[in-house]
C-alpha positions as CSV (number, residue, x, y, z in Angstrom):
1,M,53.1,38.2,-33.9
2,A,53.8,39.8,-30.5
3,G,57.3,41.4,-29.5
4,S,58.8,44.0,-29.1
5,F,61.4,45.5,-31.2
6,A,63.8,48.7,-31.5
7,V,65.5,50.9,-33.9
8,N,67.1,54.2,-32.7
9,R,66.4,57.2,-34.9
10,I,69.7,57.5,-36.3
11,E,69.8,53.9,-37.5
12,L,66.6,54.3,-38.9
13,K,67.2,57.0,-41.0
14,R,70.7,55.3,-42.1
15,M,68.8,52.2,-43.2
16,L,66.1,54.4,-45.2
17,S,68.8,56.3,-46.9
18,S,70.8,53.4,-48.0
19,F,67.7,52.3,-49.6
20,K,67.5,55.7,-51.7
21,V,64.7,57.1,-49.5
22,S,64.5,60.7,-50.2
23,D,65.6,63.3,-47.9
24,K,61.9,64.8,-48.1
25,N,60.4,61.0,-47.2
26,I,62.8,60.4,-44.8
27,E,61.7,63.5,-42.6
28,A,57.8,63.0,-43.2
29,L,58.3,59.2,-42.0
30,L,60.1,60.5,-38.7
31,A,57.8,63.3,-38.2
32,Q,54.8,60.8,-38.7
33,L,56.7,58.4,-35.9
34,D,57.1,61.6,-33.7
35,K,53.5,62.2,-33.6
36,M,52.8,58.9,-32.6
37,H,55.3,59.2,-29.8
38,R,57.7,57.2,-31.6
39,H,56.1,53.9,-30.8
40,V,54.2,52.0,-33.8
41,N,53.0,48.9,-34.6
42,V,55.4,47.0,-37.1
43,I,52.6,46.7,-39.5
44,M,51.6,50.2,-39.6
45,L,55.5,50.8,-40.3
46,A,55.9,48.5,-42.8
47,D,52.2,50.5,-44.6
48,M,54.1,53.4,-44.1
49,L,57.3,52.3,-45.9
50,Q,55.6,51.2,-48.3
51,K,53.8,54.3,-49.2
52,A,57.0,56.3,-48.9
53,G,57.9,54.4,-52.0
54,I,60.3,51.4,-50.3
55,R,60.3,48.3,-52.3
56,H,59.0,45.2,-50.7
57,N,62.2,43.5,-50.6
58,D,64.0,46.4,-49.0
59,I,61.3,46.4,-46.4
60,I,61.9,42.9,-45.8
61,N,65.4,43.6,-45.3
62,M,65.1,46.6,-42.7
63,L,62.6,44.1,-40.9
64,R,65.4,41.6,-40.7
65,R,68.0,44.3,-39.6
66,T,65.5,44.8,-36.6
67,G,65.5,41.4,-35.6
68,I,62.6,40.7,-36.8
69,D,62.2,36.5,-38.1
70,D,61.2,35.6,-41.5
71,V,57.7,34.3,-40.4
72,T,57.1,37.3,-38.9
73,I,57.7,39.4,-41.2
74,S,55.4,37.0,-44.3
75,N,52.7,37.5,-41.3
76,I,53.2,41.1,-41.4
77,F,52.8,41.4,-45.1
78,D,50.1,39.2,-45.0
79,V,48.1,41.4,-42.9
80,L,48.9,44.3,-45.2
81,E,47.5,42.4,-47.9
82,E,44.1,41.9,-46.2
83,E,43.6,45.1,-45.0
84,R,44.0,45.9,-48.7
85,I,42.0,43.4,-50.0
86,K,39.1,44.8,-47.3
87,N,39.3,48.4,-48.2
88,T,38.9,47.4,-51.8
89,F,36.2,45.0,-51.9
90,G,34.5,45.2,-48.5
91,R,34.3,42.7,-45.8
92,L,35.4,39.4,-46.7
93,I,33.8,35.9,-45.6
94,E,34.5,32.7,-45.9
95,L,32.6,30.2,-47.7
96,S,32.9,26.6,-48.1
97,V,30.5,24.2,-50.3
98,D,30.4,20.9,-49.5
């Protein structure tokens, strides 16, 4: 899932506004990005967008607009789901029974 994607601040604000994100949430998100020197892991960005109340399909559309392919987007959400499960239930182990 390596790669680098860029989106400028104004474009990001427009995308967020088009998905009906409140100005307050947009400013909070941009402030978080500023604290990280405007560089963020895409998994963390997707998580931040979910926490801002943006729907799953809207996040997918935003990521597509930045040039991220569907396989990578699927991997992003898989990682987020795995992190949520770990946080909820603790460490996961894989068992196989023969």
